[in-house]
All heavy atoms as a GROMACS GRO file, in nm:
protein
  576
    1MET      N    1   0.085  -0.118   0.000
    1MET     CA    2   0.000   0.000   0.000
    1MET      C    3   0.090   0.124   0.000
    1MET      O    4   0.178   0.137   0.084
    1MET     CB    5  -0.088  -0.004   0.125
    1MET     CG    6  -0.184   0.109   0.139
    1MET     SD    7  -0.339   0.098   0.049
    1MET     CE    8  -0.394  -0.065   0.080
    2PRO      N    9   0.068   0.217  -0.094
    2PRO     CA   10   0.152   0.339  -0.098
    2PRO      C   11   0.125   0.430   0.022
    2PRO      O   12   0.017   0.428   0.079
    2PRO     CB   13   0.110   0.407  -0.228
    2PRO     CG   14  -0.026   0.354  -0.257
    2PRO     CD   15  -0.032   0.216  -0.199
    3LYS      N   16   0.226   0.509   0.057
    3LYS     CA   17   0.212   0.605   0.166
    3LYS      C   18   0.211   0.746   0.112
    3LYS      O   19   0.284   0.778   0.018
    3LYS     CB   20   0.323   0.587   0.268
    3LYS     CG   21   0.313   0.453   0.340
    3LYS     CD   22   0.390   0.455   0.468
    3LYS     CE   23   0.364   0.323   0.539
    3LYS     NZ   24   0.415   0.324   0.672
    4CYS      N   25   0.130   0.830   0.170
    4CYS     CA   26   0.119   0.970   0.131
    4CYS      C   27   0.249   1.043   0.165
    4CYS      O   28   0.299   1.031   0.277
    4CYS     CB   29   0.002   1.033   0.206
    4CYS     SG   30  -0.019   1.209   0.180
    5PRO      N   31   0.305   1.120   0.069
    5PRO     CA   32   0.429   1.191   0.097
    5PRO      C   33   0.414   1.304   0.199
    5PRO      O   34   0.512   1.348   0.259
    5PRO     CB   35   0.473   1.246  -0.039
    5PRO     CG   36   0.356   1.233  -0.127
    5PRO     CD   37   0.263   1.133  -0.069
    6ARG      N   38   0.294   1.351   0.223
    6ARG     CA   39   0.272   1.461   0.320
    6ARG      C   40   0.260   1.406   0.463
    6ARG      O   41   0.328   1.450   0.554
    6ARG     CB   42   0.147   1.540   0.284
    6ARG     CG   43   0.100   1.635   0.389
    6ARG     CD   44   0.134   1.779   0.378
    6ARG     NE   45   0.128   1.833   0.246
    6ARG     CZ   46   0.212   1.927   0.204
    6ARG    NH1   47   0.303   1.975   0.284
    6ARG    NH2   48   0.205   1.973   0.083
    7CYS      N   49   0.168   1.308   0.484
    7CYS     CA   50   0.141   1.261   0.620
    7CYS      C   51   0.203   1.125   0.651
    7CYS      O   52   0.200   1.081   0.765
    7CYS     CB   53  -0.010   1.255   0.645
    7CYS     SG   54  -0.096   1.126   0.552
    8ASN      N   55   0.255   1.059   0.549
    8ASN     CA   56   0.322   0.930   0.562
    8ASN      C   57   0.228   0.817   0.608
    8ASN      O   58   0.273   0.716   0.661
    8ASN     CB   59   0.443   0.940   0.655
    8ASN     CG   60   0.547   0.834   0.624
    8ASN    OD1   61   0.561   0.793   0.509
    8ASN    ND2   62   0.617   0.790   0.724
    9LYS      N   63   0.097   0.834   0.588
    9LYS     CA   64   0.000   0.730   0.619
    9LYS      C   65  -0.039   0.658   0.490
    9LYS      O   66  -0.023   0.713   0.381
    9LYS     CB   67  -0.124   0.789   0.686
    9LYS     CG   68  -0.094   0.849   0.823
    9LYS     CD   69  -0.218   0.904   0.886
    9LYS     CE   70  -0.185   0.966   1.022
    9LYS     NZ   71  -0.302   1.029   1.081
   10GLU      N   72  -0.093   0.536   0.503
   10GLU     CA   73  -0.134   0.460   0.386
   10GLU      C   74  -0.244   0.531   0.310
   10GLU      O   75  -0.333   0.591   0.370
   10GLU     CB   76  -0.181   0.321   0.428
   10GLU     CG   77  -0.067   0.234   0.479
   10GLU     CD   78  -0.111   0.093   0.512
   10GLU    OE1   79  -0.232   0.065   0.521
   10GLU    OE2   80  -0.022   0.008   0.529
   11VAL      N   81  -0.236   0.523   0.177
   11VAL     CA   82  -0.336   0.586   0.090
   11VAL      C   83  -0.419   0.476   0.026
   11VAL      O   84  -0.367   0.396  -0.052
   11VAL     CB   85  -0.268   0.671  -0.021
   11VAL    CG1   86  -0.373   0.737  -0.108
   11VAL    CG2   87  -0.177   0.776   0.040
   12TYR      N   88  -0.546   0.471   0.060
   12TYR     CA   89  -0.637   0.372   0.002
   12TYR      C   90  -0.691   0.422  -0.130
   12TYR      O   91  -0.701   0.543  -0.153
   12TYR     CB   92  -0.751   0.341   0.101
   12TYR     CG   93  -0.700   0.279   0.228
   12TYR    CD1   94  -0.679   0.356   0.342
   12TYR    CD2   95  -0.668   0.144   0.233
   12TYR    CE1   96  -0.630   0.300   0.459
   12TYR    CE2   97  -0.620   0.086   0.350
   12TYR     CZ   98  -0.601   0.164   0.462
   12TYR     OH   99  -0.552   0.108   0.575
   13PHE      N  100  -0.728   0.330  -0.217
   13PHE     CA  101  -0.771   0.363  -0.352
   13PHE      C  102  -0.882   0.468  -0.354
   13PHE      O  103  -0.878   0.561  -0.434
   13PHE     CB  104  -0.818   0.236  -0.425
   13PHE     CG  105  -0.861   0.263  -0.565
   13PHE    CD1  106  -0.768   0.278  -0.667
   13PHE    CD2  107  -0.996   0.276  -0.597
   13PHE    CE1  108  -0.806   0.304  -0.797
   13PHE    CE2  109  -1.036   0.303  -0.727
   13PHE     CZ  110  -0.941   0.317  -0.826
   14ALA      N  111  -0.981   0.456  -0.268
   14ALA     CA  112  -1.096   0.547  -0.268
   14ALA      C  113  -1.061   0.690  -0.229
   14ALA      O  114  -1.137   0.782  -0.258
   14ALA     CB  115  -1.204   0.493  -0.175
   15GLU      N  116  -0.947   0.711  -0.164
   15GLU     CA  117  -0.913   0.845  -0.116
   15GLU      C  118  -0.790   0.904  -0.184
   15GLU      O  119  -0.743   1.009  -0.146
   15GLU     CB  120  -0.891   0.841   0.035
   15GLU     CG  121  -0.778   0.750   0.078
   15GLU     CD  122  -0.768   0.731   0.229
   15GLU    OE1  123  -0.854   0.781   0.302
   15GLU    OE2  124  -0.671   0.667   0.272
   16LYS      N  125  -0.738   0.838  -0.287
   16LYS     CA  126  -0.611   0.884  -0.344
   16LYS      C  127  -0.628   0.976  -0.464
   16LYS      O  128  -0.724   0.970  -0.537
   16LYS     CB  129  -0.524   0.766  -0.383
   16LYS     CG  130  -0.556   0.706  -0.517
   16LYS     CD  131  -0.452   0.602  -0.555
   16LYS     CE  132  -0.482   0.547  -0.693
   16LYS     NZ  133  -0.381   0.453  -0.737
   17VAL      N  134  -0.530   1.064  -0.476
   17VAL     CA  135  -0.509   1.143  -0.598
   17VAL      C  136  -0.362   1.122  -0.634
   17VAL      O  137  -0.276   1.117  -0.547
   17VAL     CB  138  -0.541   1.294  -0.581
   17VAL    CG1  139  -0.688   1.318  -0.564
   17VAL    CG2  140  -0.465   1.355  -0.466
   18SER      N  141  -0.337   1.104  -0.762
   18SER     CA  142  -0.200   1.082  -0.807
   18SER      C  143  -0.146   1.207  -0.872
   18SER      O  144  -0.211   1.266  -0.958
   18SER     CB  145  -0.197   0.965  -0.907
   18SER     OG  146  -0.235   0.846  -0.843
   19SER      N  147  -0.029   1.248  -0.827
   19SER     CA  148   0.035   1.367  -0.881
   19SER      C  149   0.183   1.363  -0.845
   19SER      O  150   0.220   1.309  -0.740
   19SER     CB  151  -0.031   1.492  -0.824
   19SER     OG  152   0.010   1.605  -0.895
   20LEU      N  153   0.266   1.419  -0.931
   20LEU     CA  154   0.410   1.424  -0.911
   20LEU      C  155   0.468   1.284  -0.894
   20LEU      O  156   0.566   1.264  -0.823
   20LEU     CB  157   0.447   1.511  -0.790
   20LEU     CG  158   0.402   1.656  -0.794
   20LEU    CD1  159   0.435   1.727  -0.664
   20LEU    CD2  160   0.466   1.729  -0.910
   21GLY      N  161   0.403   1.186  -0.958
   21GLY     CA  162   0.450   1.049  -0.952
   21GLY      C  163   0.425   0.978  -0.821
   21GLY      O  164   0.484   0.874  -0.793
   22LYS      N  165   0.339   1.035  -0.738
   22LYS     CA  166   0.310   0.979  -0.605
   22LYS      C  167   0.160   0.977  -0.583
   22LYS      O  168   0.085   1.047  -0.649
   22LYS     CB  169   0.377   1.064  -0.497
   22LYS     CG  170   0.527   1.072  -0.512
   22LYS     CD  171   0.586   1.172  -0.415
   22LYS     CE  172   0.734   1.190  -0.444
   22LYS     NZ  173   0.789   1.305  -0.378
   23ASP      N  174   0.118   0.895  -0.487
   23ASP     CA  175  -0.022   0.891  -0.445
   23ASP      C  176  -0.038   0.969  -0.316
   23ASP      O  177   0.037   0.948  -0.219
   23ASP     CB  178  -0.068   0.746  -0.424
   23ASP     CG  179  -0.073   0.667  -0.554
   23ASP    OD1  180  -0.101   0.728  -0.659
   23ASP    OD2  181  -0.049   0.546  -0.550
   24TRP      N  182  -0.135   1.061  -0.316
   24TRP     CA  183  -0.159   1.150  -0.202
   24TRP      C  184  -0.302   1.130  -0.152
   24TRP      O  185  -0.389   1.090  -0.226
   24TRP     CB  186  -0.149   1.296  -0.245
   24TRP     CG  187  -0.022   1.337  -0.311
   24TRP    CD1  188   0.022   1.299  -0.436
   24TRP    CD2  189   0.077   1.425  -0.261
   24TRP    NE1  190   0.142   1.359  -0.464
   24TRP    CE2  191   0.178   1.436  -0.359
   24TRP    CE3  192   0.091   1.495  -0.142
   24TRP    CZ2  193   0.290   1.516  -0.341
   24TRP    CZ3  194   0.202   1.574  -0.125
   24TRP    CH2  195   0.301   1.584  -0.222
   25HIS      N  196  -0.328   1.165  -0.026
   25HIS     CA  197  -0.465   1.182   0.019
   25HIS      C  198  -0.513   1.312  -0.045
   25HIS      O  199  -0.434   1.407  -0.060
   25HIS     CB  200  -0.474   1.197   0.171
   25HIS     CG  201  -0.435   1.074   0.246
   25HIS    ND1  202  -0.318   1.065   0.317
   25HIS    CD2  203  -0.498   0.954   0.258
   25HIS    CE1  204  -0.311   0.946   0.373
   25HIS    NE2  205  -0.418   0.876   0.337
   26LYS      N  206  -0.639   1.316  -0.080
   26LYS     CA  207  -0.693   1.435  -0.148
   26LYS      C  208  -0.661   1.565  -0.073
   26LYS      O  209  -0.622   1.664  -0.132
   26LYS     CB  210  -0.844   1.420  -0.165
   26LYS     CG  211  -0.909   1.534  -0.237
   26LYS     CD  212  -1.057   1.511  -0.256
   26LYS     CE  213  -1.121   1.628  -0.329
   26LYS     NZ  214  -1.264   1.606  -0.351
   27PHE      N  215  -0.675   1.563   0.059
   27PHE     CA  216  -0.654   1.686   0.135
   27PHE      C  217  -0.509   1.706   0.180
   27PHE      O  218  -0.477   1.805   0.245
   27PHE     CB  219  -0.750   1.691   0.254
   27PHE     CG  220  -0.893   1.700   0.209
   27PHE    CD1  221  -0.977   1.591   0.219
   27PHE    CD2  222  -0.943   1.816   0.152
   27PHE    CE1  223  -1.108   1.597   0.175
   27PHE    CE2  224  -1.073   1.823   0.106
   27PHE     CZ  225  -1.156   1.714   0.119
   28CYS      N  226  -0.422   1.613   0.145
   28CYS     CA  227  -0.279   1.629   0.174
   28CYS      C  228  -0.203   1.692   0.058
   28CYS      O  229  -0.090   1.738   0.076
   28CYS     CB  230  -0.216   1.495   0.208
   28CYS     SG  231  -0.258   1.431   0.372
   29LEU      N  232  -0.263   1.695  -0.061
   29LEU     CA  233  -0.198   1.758  -0.177
   29LEU      C  234  -0.220   1.909  -0.164
   29LEU      O  235  -0.319   1.964  -0.209
   29LEU     CB  236  -0.255   1.705  -0.308
   29LEU     CG  237  -0.191   1.758  -0.436
   29LEU    CD1  238  -0.041   1.728  -0.439
   29LEU    CD2  239  -0.259   1.698  -0.558
   30LYS      N  240  -0.127   1.975  -0.094
   30LYS     CA  241  -0.139   2.118  -0.062
   30LYS      C  242  -0.016   2.194  -0.107
   30LYS      O  243   0.093   2.139  -0.116
   30LYS     CB  244  -0.152   2.137   0.090
   30LYS     CG  245  -0.272   2.074   0.152
   30LYS     CD  246  -0.270   2.096   0.301
   30LYS     CE  247  -0.392   2.031   0.365
   30LYS     NZ  248  -0.391   2.051   0.510
   31CYS      N  249  -0.035   2.322  -0.129
   31CYS     CA  250   0.076   2.412  -0.159
   31CYS      C  251   0.172   2.414  -0.039
   31CYS      O  252   0.128   2.426   0.076
   31CYS     CB  253   0.022   2.553  -0.185
   31CYS     SG  254   0.150   2.677  -0.207
   32GLU      N  255   0.300   2.402  -0.068
   32GLU     CA  256   0.401   2.403   0.038
   32GLU      C  257   0.404   2.536   0.114
   32GLU      O  258   0.438   2.540   0.230
   32GLU     CB  259   0.540   2.377  -0.020
   32GLU     CG  260   0.566   2.234  -0.055
   32GLU     CD  261   0.577   2.145   0.067
   32GLU    OE1  262   0.649   2.178   0.163
   32GLU    OE2  263   0.510   2.039   0.066
   33LYS      N  264   0.367   2.645   0.047
   33LYS     CA  265   0.377   2.776   0.112
   33LYS      C  266   0.249   2.815   0.184
   33LYS      O  267   0.250   2.838   0.303
   33LYS     CB  268   0.413   2.884   0.008
   33LYS     CG  269   0.435   3.021   0.069
   33LYS     CD  270   0.487   3.118  -0.034
   33LYS     CE  271   0.539   3.245   0.023
   33LYS     NZ  272   0.450   3.340   0.071
   34CYS      N  273   0.135   2.818   0.113
   34CYS     CA  274   0.012   2.869   0.174
   34CYS      C  275  -0.082   2.760   0.225
   34CYS      O  276  -0.182   2.790   0.288
   34CYS     CB  277  -0.063   2.959   0.076
   34CYS     SG  278  -0.143   2.869  -0.060
   35LYS      N  279  -0.052   2.634   0.193
   35LYS     CA  280  -0.128   2.518   0.239
   35LYS      C  281  -0.266   2.503   0.175
   35LYS      O  282  -0.348   2.427   0.223
   35LYS     CB  283  -0.141   2.515   0.392
   35LYS     CG  284  -0.010   2.526   0.467
   35LYS     CD  285   0.085   2.415   0.429
   35LYS     CE  286   0.214   2.425   0.509
   35LYS     NZ  287   0.328   2.369   0.443
   36LYS      N  288  -0.292   2.574   0.066
   36LYS     CA  289  -0.418   2.560  -0.008
   36LYS      C  290  -0.422   2.421  -0.070
   36LYS      O  291  -0.323   2.373  -0.126
   36LYS     CB  292  -0.425   2.667  -0.116
   36LYS     CG  293  -0.544   2.655  -0.207
   36LYS     CD  294  -0.537   2.760  -0.318
   36LYS     CE  295  -0.641   2.732  -0.423
   36LYS     NZ  296  -0.626   2.820  -0.538
   37VAL      N  297  -0.538   2.353  -0.061
   37VAL     CA  298  -0.555   2.221  -0.123
   37VAL      C  299  -0.552   2.239  -0.274
   37VAL      O  300  -0.617   2.329  -0.329
   37VAL     CB  301  -0.687   2.155  -0.077
   37VAL    CG1  302  -0.710   2.025  -0.152
   37VAL    CG2  303  -0.685   2.129   0.072
   38LEU      N  304  -0.475   2.156  -0.342
   38LEU     CA  305  -0.454   2.168  -0.486
   38LEU      C  306  -0.524   2.056  -0.563
   38LEU      O  307  -0.549   1.949  -0.509
   38LEU     CB  308  -0.304   2.162  -0.516
   38LEU     CG  309  -0.218   2.267  -0.445
   38LEU    CD1  310  -0.071   2.237  -0.462
   38LEU    CD2  311  -0.251   2.406  -0.497
   39ILE      N  312  -0.552   2.083  -0.689
   39ILE     CA  313  -0.611   1.986  -0.779
   39ILE      C  314  -0.500   1.934  -0.869
   39ILE      O  315  -0.426   2.013  -0.927
   39ILE     CB  316  -0.723   2.052  -0.863
   39ILE    CG1  317  -0.833   2.104  -0.772
   39ILE    CG2  318  -0.779   1.954  -0.966
   39ILE    CD1  319  -0.932   2.195  -0.842
   40PRO      N  320  -0.489   1.800  -0.883
   40PRO     CA  321  -0.383   1.746  -0.969
   40PRO      C  322  -0.385   1.808  -1.108
   40PRO      O  323  -0.490   1.827  -1.168
   40PRO     CB  324  -0.417   1.596  -0.976
   40PRO     CG  325  -0.490   1.569  -0.850
   40PRO     CD  326  -0.571   1.695  -0.824
   41GLY      N  327  -0.267   1.847  -1.156
   41GLY     CA  328  -0.253   1.905  -1.288
   41GLY      C  329  -0.275   2.055  -1.295
   41GLY      O  330  -0.259   2.116  -1.400
   42SER      N  331  -0.311   2.118  -1.183
   42SER     CA  332  -0.339   2.263  -1.187
   42SER      C  333  -0.250   2.340  -1.090
   42SER      O  334  -0.292   2.435  -1.028
   42SER     CB  335  -0.486   2.289  -1.154
   42SER     OG  336  -0.513   2.252  -1.020
   43PHE      N  337  -0.125   2.298  -1.079
   43PHE     CA  338  -0.032   2.367  -0.991
   43PHE      C  339   0.109   2.352  -1.046
   43PHE      O  340   0.132   2.280  -1.141
   43PHE     CB  341  -0.042   2.312  -0.848
   43PHE     CG  342  -0.011   2.166  -0.838
   43PHE    CD1  343   0.118   2.121  -0.819
   43PHE    CD2  344  -0.112   2.072  -0.848
   43PHE    CE1  345   0.147   1.986  -0.811
   43PHE    CE2  346  -0.084   1.936  -0.840
   43PHE     CZ  347   0.045   1.894  -0.821
   44ALA      N  348   0.200   2.421  -0.983
   44ALA     CA  349   0.341   2.414  -1.024
   44ALA      C  350   0.417   2.327  -0.924
   44ALA      O  351   0.370   2.303  -0.814
   44ALA     CB  352   0.400   2.554  -1.028
   45GLU      N  353   0.535   2.284  -0.965
   45GLU     CA  354   0.617   2.197  -0.883
   45GLU      C  355   0.759   2.247  -0.882
   45GLU      O  356   0.808   2.298  -0.981
   45GLU     CB  357   0.602   2.059  -0.944
   45GLU     CG  358   0.696   1.948  -0.910
   45GLU     CD  359   0.836   1.952  -0.963
   45GLU    OE1  360   0.861   1.983  -1.081
   45GLU    OE2  361   0.925   1.922  -0.884
   46HIS      N  362   0.823   2.240  -0.769
   46HIS     CA  363   0.964   2.278  -0.759
   46HIS      C  364   1.028   2.186  -0.656
   46HIS      O  365   0.982   2.175  -0.543
   46HIS     CB  366   0.977   2.424  -0.714
   46HIS     CG  367   1.117   2.475  -0.723
   46HIS    ND1  368   1.207   2.460  -0.621
   46HIS    CD2  369   1.183   2.539  -0.822
   46HIS    CE1  370   1.323   2.515  -0.656
   46HIS    NE2  371   1.310   2.563  -0.777
   47GLY      N  372   1.133   2.117  -0.696
   47GLY     CA  373   1.201   2.026  -0.606
   47GLY      C  374   1.114   1.910  -0.561
   47GLY      O  375   1.130   1.861  -0.450
   48GLY      N  376   1.018   1.871  -0.645
   48GLY     CA  377   0.929   1.761  -0.612
   48GLY      C  378   0.817   1.798  -0.517
   48GLY      O  379   0.742   1.712  -0.472
   49LYS      N  380   0.802   1.927  -0.487
   49LYS     CA  381   0.698   1.973  -0.396
   49LYS      C  382   0.598   2.060  -0.471
   49LYS      O  383   0.635   2.136  -0.560
   49LYS     CB  384   0.759   2.051  -0.279
   49LYS     CG  385   0.849   1.963  -0.195
   49LYS     CD  386   0.906   2.038  -0.079
   49LYS     CE  387   0.994   1.945   0.003
   49LYS     NZ  388   1.050   2.011   0.119
   50PRO      N  389   0.468   2.049  -0.436
   50PRO     CA  390   0.365   2.126  -0.506
   50PRO      C  391   0.350   2.269  -0.451
   50PRO      O  392   0.366   2.293  -0.332
   50PRO     CB  393   0.238   2.045  -0.477
   50PRO     CG  394   0.262   1.979  -0.346
   50PRO     CD  395   0.411   1.953  -0.341
   51TYR      N  396   0.320   2.361  -0.544
   51TYR     CA  397   0.296   2.502  -0.508
   51TYR      C  398   0.180   2.555  -0.592
   51TYR      O  399   0.164   2.514  -0.706
   51TYR     CB  400   0.419   2.588  -0.538
   51TYR     CG  401   0.538   2.557  -0.453
   51TYR    CD1  402   0.629   2.459  -0.490
   51TYR    CD2  403   0.558   2.624  -0.333
   51TYR    CE1  404   0.738   2.428  -0.411
   51TYR    CE2  405   0.668   2.594  -0.253
   51TYR     CZ  406   0.757   2.497  -0.292
   51TYR     OH  407   0.865   2.467  -0.213
   52CYS      N  408   0.100   2.647  -0.538
   52CYS     CA  409   0.001   2.718  -0.618
   52CYS      C  410   0.077   2.785  -0.732
   52CYS      O  411   0.184   2.840  -0.709
   52CYS     CB  412  -0.064   2.831  -0.538
   52CYS     SG  413  -0.159   2.784  -0.396
   53SER      N  414   0.021   2.782  -0.852
   53SER     CA  415   0.087   2.850  -0.963
   53SER      C  416   0.093   3.000  -0.935
   53SER      O  417   0.194   3.065  -0.959
   53SER     CB  418   0.013   2.823  -1.093
   53SER     OG  419   0.023   2.687  -1.126
   54THR      N  420  -0.018   3.052  -0.885
   54THR     CA  421  -0.028   3.194  -0.851
   54THR      C  422  -0.091   3.203  -0.714
   54THR      O  423  -0.194   3.141  -0.691
   54THR     CB  424  -0.118   3.267  -0.953
   54THR    OG1  425  -0.068   3.241  -1.083
   54THR    CG2  426  -0.122   3.414  -0.929
   55PRO      N  427  -0.038   3.270  -0.622
   55PRO     CA  428   0.080   3.355  -0.629
   55PRO      C  429   0.208   3.288  -0.579
   55PRO      O  430   0.316   3.340  -0.600
   55PRO     CB  431   0.045   3.471  -0.539
   55PRO     CG  432  -0.033   3.407  -0.429
   55PRO     CD  433  -0.112   3.297  -0.498
   56CYS      N  434   0.197   3.175  -0.511
   56CYS     CA  435   0.312   3.120  -0.437
   56CYS      C  436   0.432   3.084  -0.524
   56CYS      O  437   0.542   3.127  -0.496
   56CYS     CB  438   0.267   3.000  -0.355
   56CYS     SG  439   0.147   3.044  -0.227
   57TYR      N  440   0.411   3.005  -0.629
   57TYR     CA  441   0.525   2.963  -0.712
   57TYR      C  442   0.594   3.085  -0.774
   57TYR      O  443   0.715   3.096  -0.770
   57TYR     CB  444   0.480   2.867  -0.821
   57TYR     CG  445   0.594   2.816  -0.905
   57TYR    CD1  446   0.668   2.707  -0.863
   57TYR    CD2  447   0.631   2.878  -1.024
   57TYR    CE1  448   0.776   2.660  -0.937
   57TYR    CE2  449   0.738   2.832  -1.100
   57TYR     CZ  450   0.810   2.723  -1.055
   57TYR     OH  451   0.916   2.678  -1.129
   58GLY      N  452   0.515   3.176  -0.829
   58GLY     CA  453   0.571   3.296  -0.891
   58GLY      C  454   0.648   3.381  -0.792
   58GLY      O  455   0.756   3.433  -0.822
   59ALA      N  456   0.594   3.394  -0.671
   59ALA     CA  457   0.661   3.476  -0.570
   59ALA      C  458   0.791   3.412  -0.523
   59ALA      O  459   0.889   3.483  -0.496
   59ALA     CB  460   0.567   3.497  -0.451
   60LEU      N  461   0.793   3.281  -0.514
   60LEU     CA  462   0.913   3.212  -0.464
   60LEU      C  463   1.019   3.189  -0.570
   60LEU      O  464   1.138   3.199  -0.543
   60LEU     CB  465   0.874   3.078  -0.402
   60LEU     CG  466   0.793   3.084  -0.274
   60LEU    CD1  467   0.739   2.945  -0.240
   60LEU    CD2  468   0.878   3.138  -0.161
   61PHE      N  469   0.975   3.153  -0.692
   61PHE     CA  470   1.070   3.106  -0.793
   61PHE      C  471   1.066   3.182  -0.924
   61PHE      O  472   1.144   3.155  -1.013
   61PHE     CB  473   1.046   2.957  -0.821
   61PHE     CG  474   1.043   2.875  -0.695
   61PHE    CD1  475   0.925   2.820  -0.651
   61PHE    CD2  476   1.158   2.855  -0.621
   61PHE    CE1  477   0.921   2.744  -0.534
   61PHE    CE2  478   1.156   2.781  -0.504
   61PHE     CZ  479   1.037   2.725  -0.461
   62GLY      N  480   0.975   3.280  -0.937
   62GLY     CA  481   0.964   3.357  -1.060
   62GLY      C  482   1.063   3.472  -1.064
   62GLY      O  483   1.150   3.484  -0.976
   63PRO      N  484   1.049   3.560  -1.162
   63PRO     CA  485   1.137   3.678  -1.171
   63PRO      C  486   1.129   3.760  -1.043
   63PRO      O  487   1.023   3.774  -0.984
   63PRO     CB  488   1.081   3.756  -1.289
   63PRO     CG  489   1.002   3.657  -1.367
   63PRO     CD  490   0.952   3.555  -1.269
   64LYS      N  491   1.238   3.814  -1.002
   64LYS     CA  492   1.245   3.889  -0.875
   64LYS      C  493   1.227   4.039  -0.896
   64LYS      O  494   1.302   4.120  -0.845
   64LYS     CB  495   1.379   3.862  -0.807
   64LYS     CG  496   1.406   3.718  -0.779
   64LYS     CD  497   1.310   3.664  -0.675
   64LYS     CE  498   1.345   3.519  -0.644
   64LYS     NZ  499   1.242   3.445  -0.582
   65GLY      N  500   1.128   4.077  -0.971
   65GLY     CA  501   1.102   4.219  -0.993
   65GLY      C  502   1.152   4.264  -1.128
   65GLY      O  503   1.209   4.188  -1.205
   66GLU      N  504   1.132   4.389  -1.156
   66GLU     CA  505   1.172   4.443  -1.286
   66GLU      C  506   1.323   4.462  -1.294
   66GLU      O  507   1.388   4.501  -1.199
   66GLU     CB  508   1.103   4.578  -1.308
   66GLU     CG  509   0.953   4.565  -1.319
   66GLU     CD  510   0.889   4.699  -1.348
   66GLU    OE1  511   0.956   4.787  -1.405
   66GLU    OE2  512   0.772   4.715  -1.314
   67THR      N  513   1.374   4.435  -1.411
   67THR     CA  514   1.516   4.456  -1.436
   67THR      C  515   1.534   4.595  -1.493
   67THR      O  516   1.460   4.638  -1.580
   67THR     CB  517   1.568   4.353  -1.538
   67THR    OG1  518   1.542   4.224  -1.486
   67THR    CG2  519   1.716   4.370  -1.561
   68SER      N  520   1.627   4.668  -1.442
   68SER     CA  521   1.653   4.802  -1.491
   68SER      C  522   1.735   4.793  -1.621
   68SER      O  523   1.843   4.736  -1.623
   68SER     CB  524   1.730   4.882  -1.387
   68SER     OG  525   1.761   5.008  -1.437
   69ILE      N  526   1.680   4.848  -1.728
   69ILE     CA  527   1.749   4.849  -1.857
   69ILE      C  528   1.772   4.994  -1.897
   69ILE      O  529   1.680   5.073  -1.903
   69ILE     CB  530   1.666   4.777  -1.965
   69ILE    CG1  531   1.645   4.630  -1.927
   69ILE    CG2  532   1.734   4.787  -2.100
   69ILE    CD1  533   1.553   4.555  -2.019
   70SER      N  534   1.897   5.024  -1.922
   70SER     CA  535   1.928   5.161  -1.965
   70SER      C  536   1.925   5.167  -2.117
   70SER      O  537   1.979   5.082  -2.185
   70SER     CB  538   2.069   5.200  -1.919
   70SER     OG  539   2.076   5.197  -1.779
   71THR      N  540   1.862   5.271  -2.169
   71THR     CA  541   1.858   5.292  -2.312
   71THR      C  542   1.924   5.426  -2.342
   71THR      O  543   1.885   5.527  -2.287
   71THR     CB  544   1.713   5.295  -2.363
   71THR    OG1  545   1.649   5.175  -2.323
   71THR    CG2  546   1.707   5.307  -2.514
   72HIS      N  547   2.026   5.422  -2.423
   72HIS     CA  548   2.096   5.545  -2.460
   72HIS      C  549   2.060   5.580  -2.604
   72HIS      O  550   2.075   5.499  -2.693
   72HIS     CB  551   2.248   5.526  -2.448
   72HIS     CG  552   2.292   5.496  -2.310
   72HIS    ND1  553   2.302   5.591  -2.213
   72HIS    CD2  554   2.326   5.378  -2.250
   72HIS    CE1  555   2.342   5.535  -2.100
   72HIS    NE2  556   2.357   5.405  -2.121
   73LEU      N  557   2.014   5.701  -2.625
   73LEU     CA  558   1.980   5.747  -2.758
   73LEU      C  559   2.095   5.833  -2.810
   73LEU      O  560   2.150   5.916  -2.738
   73LEU     CB  561   1.851   5.831  -2.756
   73LEU     CG  562   1.726   5.756  -2.709
   73LEU    CD1  563   1.609   5.853  -2.702
   73LEU    CD2  564   1.694   5.641  -2.803
   74THR      N  565   2.128   5.812  -2.934
   74THR     CA  566   2.232   5.895  -2.995
   74THR      C  567   2.170   5.978  -3.104
   74THR      O  568   2.082   5.932  -3.174
   74THR     CB  569   2.344   5.806  -3.054
   74THR    OG1  570   2.288   5.715  -3.145
   74THR    CG2  571   2.419   5.734  -2.944
   75ALA      N  572   2.216   6.102  -3.116
   75ALA     CA  573   2.160   6.190  -3.217
   75ALA      C  574   2.255   6.209  -3.332
   75ALA      O  575   2.369   6.189  -3.330
   75ALA     CB  576   2.126   6.324  -3.157
   0.00000   0.00000   0.00000
């Protein structure tokens, strides 16, 4: 019987969701940052851990703000 990667308890067929190559309890598949329950296939992953696509994944692993670009015009 597979064990849930979040709670380490056995996952029975009737209560499992499969995502990231593992079987989870439906309510254990949560964002690592905000703990929101996620739906398989509708989130981002980093380091084998699930994250909300917005805002958590973007805030943690996306671009870190605007890049300053200087533009010089010549006449």
